[in-house]
C-alpha positions in Angstrom: 0.0 0.0 0.0 1.1 3.6 -0.7 1.6 6.1 2.2 -1.7 7.8 1.2 -3.6 4.5 1.2 -2.0 3.4 4.4 -2.9 6.7 6.1 -6.5 6.5 4.9 -6.8 2.9 6.1 -5.4 3.7 9.5 -7.9 6.6 9.8 -10.8 4.1 9.1 -9.3 1.7 11.6 -9.3 4.4 14.3 -13.1 4.8 13.6 -13.5 1.1 14.4 -12.0 1.6 17.8 -14.1 4.7 18.5 -17.4 2.9 17.9 -19.7 3.1 21.0 -22.1 0.3 20.0 -22.6 -2.5 17.6 -24.2 -0.4 14.9 -21.4 2.1 14.9 -18.9 -0.7 14.9 -20.5 -2.4 11.9 -20.5 0.8 9.9 -16.9 1.7 10.8 -15.7 -1.8 10.1 -17.4 -1.7 6.7 -15.6 1.6 5.8 -12.2 0.1 6.8 -12.8 -3.0 4.7 -14.0 -0.9 1.8 -10.7 1.1 2.0 -8.8 -2.1 1.8 -10.8 -4.3 -0.6 -13.6 -2.2 -2.1 -17.3 -2.6 -1.7 -17.4 -6.4 -1.2 -19.9 -8.4 0.9 -18.8 -9.5 4.4 -20.2 -11.1 7.5 -19.1 -11.4 11.1 -20.3 -14.7 12.7 -20.1 -15.7 16.4 -20.5 -19.1 18.0 -24.1 -19.5 19.3 -23.1 -21.4 22.4 -26.1 -23.7 22.3 -25.6 -25.6 19.1 -23.1 -25.9 16.2 -24.8 -23.2 14.0 -23.2 -19.7 14.3 -25.2 -16.5 14.7 -24.6 -13.4 12.6 -23.1 -10.5 14.6 -23.3 -8.1 11.6 -23.0 -8.1 7.8 -22.9 -5.7 4.9 -21.6 -4.8 1.5 -18.8 -2.3 1.9 -19.8 0.4 4.3 -23.5 -0.4 4.0 -24.0 -2.5 7.2 -26.8 -4.1 9.2 -27.1 -6.0 12.4 -28.9 -9.3 13.2 -29.8 -12.3 11.1 -28.1 -13.0 7.8 -29.8 -11.7 4.7 -27.0 -12.2 2.2 -27.5 -15.9 2.1 -24.9 -18.6 2.8 -21.3 -17.6 1.9 -19.7 -19.4 -0.9 -16.6 -21.5 -0.6 -14.4 -18.9 -2.3 -15.0 -16.4 0.5 -12.0 -15.8 2.7 -12.4 -16.7 6.4 -10.4 -14.7 9.0 -10.6 -16.1 12.6 -11.2 -13.4 15.2 -9.0 -14.0 18.3 -8.5 -12.2 21.5 -5.5 -13.6 23.3 -5.9 -17.4 23.0 -9.7 -17.3 22.7 -11.5 -17.5 19.3 -14.4 -15.2 19.6 -15.8 -15.5 16.0 -14.9 -15.4 12.3 -14.9 -12.7 9.6 -16.1 -13.8 6.2 -15.1 -11.6 3.2 -16.2 -12.2 -0.4 -12.6 -12.0 -1.8 -10.0 -14.6 -2.6 -6.7 -14.6 -0.9 -5.1 -13.7 -4.2 -7.1 -10.4 -4.3 -6.2 -9.0 -0.9 -3.0 -9.7 1.2 -3.9 -12.2 4.0 -1.7 -10.2 6.4 -3.8 -7.1 5.8 -7.1 -9.0 6.4 -5.6 -10.6 9.6 -4.6 -7.2 10.9 -8.1 -5.9 10.1 -9.5 -8.9 12.0 -7.3 -8.1 15.0 -8.7 -4.5 15.1 -12.2 -5.8 14.8 -11.7 -8.4 17.6 -10.2 -5.7 19.9 -13.1 -3.3 19.2 -15.7 -6.1 19.8 -14.0 -7.0 23.1 -14.1 -3.3 24.1 -17.8 -3.2 23.5 -18.2 -6.4 25.4 -16.2 -5.0 28.3 -18.4 -1.9 28.3 -21.6 -4.0 28.2 -20.5 -6.3 31.0 -19.4 -3.3 33.1 -22.8 -1.6 32.7 -24.7 -4.8 33.3 -22.6 -6.1 36.3 -21.5 -2.8 37.7 -17.8 -3.9 37.6 -16.4 -1.1 35.5 -16.2 2.4 36.8 -16.4 5.6 34.6 -12.7 6.0 35.0 -12.0 2.6 33.6 -14.1 3.3 30.5 -12.3 6.6 30.0 -8.9 4.9 30.2 -9.8 2.1 27.8 -11.5 4.6 25.4 -8.5 6.9 25.6 -6.1 4.2 24.5 -8.3 3.2 21.6 -7.8 6.7 20.2 -4.1 6.0 19.9 -4.6 3.5 17.0 -4.4 6.4 14.4 -1.0 7.6 15.7 2.2 6.8 14.0 4.3 8.0 16.9 5.3 4.7 18.4 7.1 6.3 21.5 4.0 8.3 22.4 1.7 5.3 22.0 3.8 3.1 24.3 4.3 5.9 26.9 0.6 6.7 27.0 -0.4 3.0 27.2 1.9 2.4 30.1 0.6 5.5 31.9 -3.0 4.3 31.5 -2.3 0.8 32.6 -0.6 2.1 35.8 -3.6 4.5 36.3 -6.0 1.6 35.9 -4.2 -0.6 38.4 -3.3 2.2 40.8 0.4 1.4 40.3 3.1 4.0 40.5 6.0 2.2 38.8 6.3 0.2 35.5 8.0 -0.1 32.2 7.3 -1.0 28.6 9.7 -2.7 26.2 9.7 -3.8 22.6 10.6 -7.4 21.7 12.4 -8.3 18.6 14.9 -10.7 17.1 17.7 -9.0 19.1 15.8 -9.2 22.4 14.3 -6.3 24.4 14.6 -2.5 23.7 13.4 -0.5 26.7 11.2 2.3 25.5 9.6 3.9 28.5 9.9 3.7 32.3 8.0 5.2 35.1 9.5 5.3 38.6 12.2 2.6 38.0 15.8 2.5 36.9 16.2 0.5 33.7 18.3 -2.2 35.4 15.4 -2.9 37.7 13.1 -3.7 34.9 15.1 -6.9 34.2 16.1 -7.8 37.7 13.1 -10.1 38.3 14.1 -13.5 37.0 12.5 -16.9 36.6 14.9 -19.9 36.5 17.8 -17.6 35.7 16.2 -15.6 32.9 14.3 -12.2 33.1 10.6 -12.7 33.7 9.9 -10.4 30.7 11.7 -12.8 28.4 9.6 -15.7 29.7 6.4 -13.8 29.1 7.5 -12.8 25.6 8.1 -16.3 24.6 5.0 -17.8 26.2 2.7 -15.0 25.1 0.7 -15.1 28.4 0.7 -12.7 31.3 2.2 -13.5 34.7 1.4 -12.1 38.2 4.4 -12.6 40.5 3.9 -12.0 44.2 7.0 -11.0 46.3 9.4 -11.7 43.5 13.1 -11.7 44.4 15.5 -9.3 42.6 18.8 -10.6 41.2 21.6 -8.1 41.1 19.4 -5.0 41.8 21.0 -1.7 40.9 22.8 0.4 43.5 20.4 2.0 46.0 17.6 -0.6 45.4 18.9 -3.4 47.5 15.9 -3.0 49.9 13.3 -2.2 47.3 10.3 -4.4 47.8 8.2 -5.6 44.9 4.9 -6.7 46.5 3.4 -7.7 43.2 4.6 -7.5 39.6 2.3 -7.9 36.5 4.2 -8.8 33.4 1.9 -8.6 30.4 2.7 -9.4 26.7 1.7 -6.9 24.0 0.0 -9.1 21.4 -1.1 -8.3 17.9 -2.2 -11.1 15.6 -0.8 -13.7 18.0 2.6 -12.1 17.8 4.4 -10.6 20.8 5.7 -7.1 19.9 6.6 -6.1 23.5 6.1 -6.5 27.2 4.5 -4.2 29.7 5.3 -4.4 33.5 3.4 -2.8 36.3 4.7 -3.1 39.9 3.0 -2.8 43.2 -0.6 -2.1 42.2 -3.1 -0.9 44.9 -4.7 -4.3 45.1 -2.3 -7.0 46.1 -3.7 -9.1 43.3 -5.6 -7.2 40.6 -9.2 -8.4 39.9 -10.0 -10.3 36.7 -11.9 -7.2 35.3 -8.9 -4.9 35.8 -6.6 -7.5 34.3 -8.8 -7.9 31.2 -9.0 -4.1 30.7 -5.2 -3.9 31.1 -4.8 -6.7 28.5 -7.1 -4.8 26.2 -4.9 -1.7 26.5 -1.8 -3.8 25.8 -3.6 -5.3 22.7 -4.3 -1.9 21.4 -0.8 -0.7 22.1 0.5 -3.7 20.1 -1.8 -2.9 17.1 -0.6 0.7 17.2 3.0 -0.4 17.1 2.2 -2.6 14.1 0.5 0.3 12.4 3.5 2.5 13.0 5.9 -0.1 11.6 3.6 -0.5 8.6 3.6 3.2 8.0 7.4 3.4 8.4 7.9 0.6 5.8 5.5 2.3 3.4 7.4 5.6 3.8 10.7 3.7 3.3 9.5 2.1 0.1 8.2 5.4 -1.3 11.5 7.1 -0.3 13.5 4.5 -2.1 11.3 4.9 -5.2 11.9 8.6 -5.1 15.7 8.2 -4.7 15.7 5.9 -7.8 13.8 8.6 -9.8 16.2 11.3 -8.6 19.3 9.3 -9.5 17.9 8.5 -13.0 17.1 12.2 -13.6 20.4 13.5 -12.3 22.4 10.8 -14.2 20.7 11.9 -17.4 21.3 15.6 -16.8 25.0 15.1 -15.7 25.6 12.9 -18.8 24.3 15.7 -21.1 26.5 18.3 -19.3 29.6 16.1 -19.5 28.9 15.6 -23.2 29.3 19.3 -23.7 32.5 19.3 -21.7 33.7 16.4 -23.9 32.9 18.2 -27.1 34.7 21.4 -25.8 37.7 19.3 -24.8 37.8 17.8 -28.3 37.8 21.2 -29.9 40.4 22.4 -27.5 42.7 19.4 -28.2 42.3 19.8 -32.0 43.1 23.5 -31.7 46.3 22.9 -29.7 47.4 20.0 -31.9 46.9 22.0 -35.1 47.9 25.4 -33.8 44.3 26.6 -34.4 43.7 29.4 -31.9 40.2 30.0 -33.3 39.3 26.4 -32.4 40.7 26.9 -28.9 38.7 30.1 -28.5 35.5 28.4 -29.6 36.0 25.6 -27.0 36.3 27.9 -24.0 32.7 29.2 -23.9 31.4 25.6 -24.5 33.3 24.2 -21.6 32.6 27.2 -19.4 28.8 26.9 -20.0 28.9 23.2 -19.1 30.9 23.9 -16.0 28.4 26.6 -14.9 25.5 24.2 -15.5 27.2 21.5 -13.4 27.9 24.0 -10.7 24.3 25.2 -10.7 23.0 21.7 -10.5 25.3 20.9 -7.5 24.2 24.1 -5.7 20.5 23.3 -6.4 21.0 19.7 -5.0 22.6 21.1 -1.8 20.0 23.7 -1.3 17.1 21.3 -1.8 18.5 18.4 0.3 19.5 20.3 3.4 18.1 23.1 5.5 19.1 26.5 4.4 21.6 28.4 6.7 20.3 31.9 6.2 22.4 34.9 6.9 19.7 37.5 7.2 20.1 41.2 7.0 18.2 44.2 5.7 18.2 43.6 2.0 17.3 46.3 -0.5 15.1 44.4 -3.0 15.3 47.3 -5.5 19.0 46.9 -5.7 18.8 43.2 -6.1 16.2 43.6 -8.9 18.4 46.1 -10.7 21.4 43.8 -10.4 19.4 40.9 -11.9 18.2 43.2 -14.7 21.8 44.2 -15.5 22.8 40.5 -15.5 20.0 39.1 -17.6 19.3 42.1 -19.8 22.1 41.3 -22.3 20.8 37.7 -22.5 17.3 38.9 -23.4 18.7 41.4 -25.9 20.7 38.6 -27.6 17.4 36.8 -28.5 15.7 40.1 -29.5 13.6 40.4 -26.3 13.3 43.3 -23.8 13.9 43.0 -20.0 12.6 45.9 -17.9 13.1 46.5 -14.2 10.5 48.6 -12.3 11.5 49.6 -8.7 9.5 51.2 -5.9 11.1 53.8 -3.7 8.4 53.1 -1.0 9.1 49.4 -0.8 10.7 48.4 2.6 13.8 46.3 2.7 13.4 42.6 3.2 14.8 40.6 6.1 16.6 38.1 3.9 19.7 36.3 2.9 20.9 38.3 -0.1 22.7 35.4 -1.7 19.8 33.0 -1.5 17.2 35.5 -2.7 19.5 36.6 -5.6 19.6 32.9 -6.7 15.8 32.8 -6.5 15.4 35.9 -8.7 18.1 34.7 -11.0 16.3 31.3 -11.5 13.0 33.1 -12.2 14.5 35.6 -14.6 16.4 32.9 -16.5 13.1 30.9 -16.9 11.3 34.0 -18.1 13.9 35.0 -20.7 13.9 31.4 -22.0 10.1 31.4 -22.2 9.8 34.5 -24.6 10.5 34.6 -28.3 12.0 37.4 -30.4 10.1 40.6 -29.6 9.0 39.3 -26.2 9.1 41.2 -22.9 10.2 40.3 -19.4 9.4 42.4 -16.4 11.0 42.5 -12.9 8.8 44.6 -10.5 9.3 45.5 -6.8 6.5 46.7 -4.6 5.3 47.0 -1.0 2.9 44.3 0.2 -0.6 45.8 0.4 -1.7 43.9 3.5 1.2 45.1 5.8 4.9 45.3 6.3 6.7 43.3 3.7 7.9 43.4 0.1 7.2 41.5 -3.1 9.2 41.0 -6.2 7.6 39.6 -9.3 9.1 38.2 -12.5 6.7 38.1 -15.4 6.9 37.4 -19.1 4.5 37.4 -22.1 5.5 34.0 -23.3 3.1 31.0 -23.9 2.1 30.7 -20.2 1.8 27.6 -18.1 -1.0 25.1 -18.7 -3.3 24.5 -15.8 -2.4 20.9 -15.4 1.3 21.8 -14.9 0.9 24.7 -12.5 1.1 22.5 -9.4 3.7 20.1 -10.7 6.3 22.7 -11.8 7.3 23.1 -8.1 8.0 19.4 -7.7 11.6 18.3 -7.6 12.8 16.8 -10.9 9.7 17.9 -12.9 10.7 20.0 -15.9 9.1 21.2 -19.1 12.5 21.9 -20.7 13.4 18.3 -21.6 17.2 17.7 -21.5 17.8 21.5 -21.0 16.3 21.5 -17.5 17.2 19.7 -14.2 13.7 20.1 -12.6 15.3 21.6 -9.4 15.2 25.3 -10.1 11.7 26.1 -9.0 11.7 23.5 -6.2 14.8 25.2 -4.8 13.4 28.7 -5.3 10.3 27.8 -3.4 12.2 26.1 -0.6 14.5 29.1 -0.1 11.6 31.6 0.0 9.6 29.5 2.4 12.7 29.1 4.7 12.6 32.9 4.9 9.0 32.7 6.1 7.8 34.0 2.7 5.8 32.6 -0.1 6.1 32.0 -3.9 3.0 32.3 -6.0 2.2 31.8 -9.7 -0.2 33.6 -11.9 -0.6 32.4 -15.5 -3.0 32.0 -18.3 -2.3 30.0 -21.5 -1.2 32.3 -24.2 -0.8 35.3 -21.9 2.5 34.6 -20.1 3.3 33.8 -16.5 4.2 35.8 -13.4 6.0 34.4 -10.3 5.7 36.5 -7.1 8.1 36.3 -4.2 6.7 37.8 -1.0 9.1 38.3 1.9 8.7 39.8 5.5 10.3 43.1 6.3 12.7 43.6 9.3 11.0 44.4 12.6 10.1 48.1 12.5 9.8 48.2 8.7 11.8 50.8 6.7 12.3 52.1 3.2 14.7 51.1 0.5 17.0 53.5 -1.2 16.3 55.3 -4.4 16.8 53.1 -7.5 15.9 53.7 -11.1 
């Protein structure tokens, strides 16, 4: 799944956990399944408990759901069945009208884990209301943890889950650790030194490792500490709850809570704590899924960047190679005219390579701005003097219009000069013989600040390209462009706290507008013509 699809799916999954009753749960689950597999028929079946025939918990087609008895008819053999488990108990089965080839089984299993957790949450709430065993605080704690499912911040999820378990049990100390191929990674601790989290041992091994391997919680009363850290020799652990964080039957971590208020927590509190651990584990899986999707997308982008840069550099080196050939022929034959013709060819290629390297550096790292009061009129005049002869060489006119009332900008002169140079170069390249380029400076109408626009009367920019032209590596110039100029320009301007806007109509040219903040207290620029 792409990052966008993953984010949309996780948003739907968060709705599953926020459901307050069966009807809301059925609708939210239908939306999540629709995001994953489209509008396909589905059914949730539960064991009846009295005979072998199951009863329908809910069913639907996509996000159109209903409760009660089955109306879709018997499912066909090609439907995929996903067992619904909570810990070691099978609580039902999810039937989806897709084959295992159409949707990844891992995604359906993860969806089933979310559904099972949400069903158990509703069951907990129902039992608490019916049997008066769950206080309002307990419901708020479990409900709060369910909202964490949509978060991709793994550290925050684990820290919040531990805090809520300790709050539920009335404990003041605890820890949460991730479990992987290389063992434990301690992520968050409350009230304990890290060494103490592993000091409780069973048969010579940390209790947390035993729980991670077995996948079942342990409650240890008066456990002994082996090699406790300095200062904790007399620390007394009355009770220690060691609980696995389970997702899809896989242990992703362990949560420990020490010295709860009750010497031995009641079954209701333990089940609520296990539910919190289950949701924390699912949130960890979501975060890992998101991280993997981002990594794949980043690698694809790197491949695209390398392909584009390789093509551009190859073209530039070809120009250097051609100039070198002319230079060598001229020196071998004593032809100074050939030597002179090679110099601008090599110089132009070197300038393009240098510009590409600078663009890559500016785009890939944060700008180190050296801000000072910058007279934008002076910069505009300098750009006009630099690019004016280039425009004249192709029979076009470049005009600079300054504003004596425009305040200075609080800017890095070198960076903004590069931005204006990029825009002016693009504008001159866009016009034909007889065309016109205009650089204009003015005060921002809405307050302190200055704007500089670079416009041309060229062919303009088609509507479908106006958003993409600011993307890195997107170019309309073919082999003549690197696709970094406008991306770098916008980045530098936004690093200043400014903005870069585009106004264009096909056949009527284009106008790029840089808006920059003024120094504190405003001010006016010097006179420029």
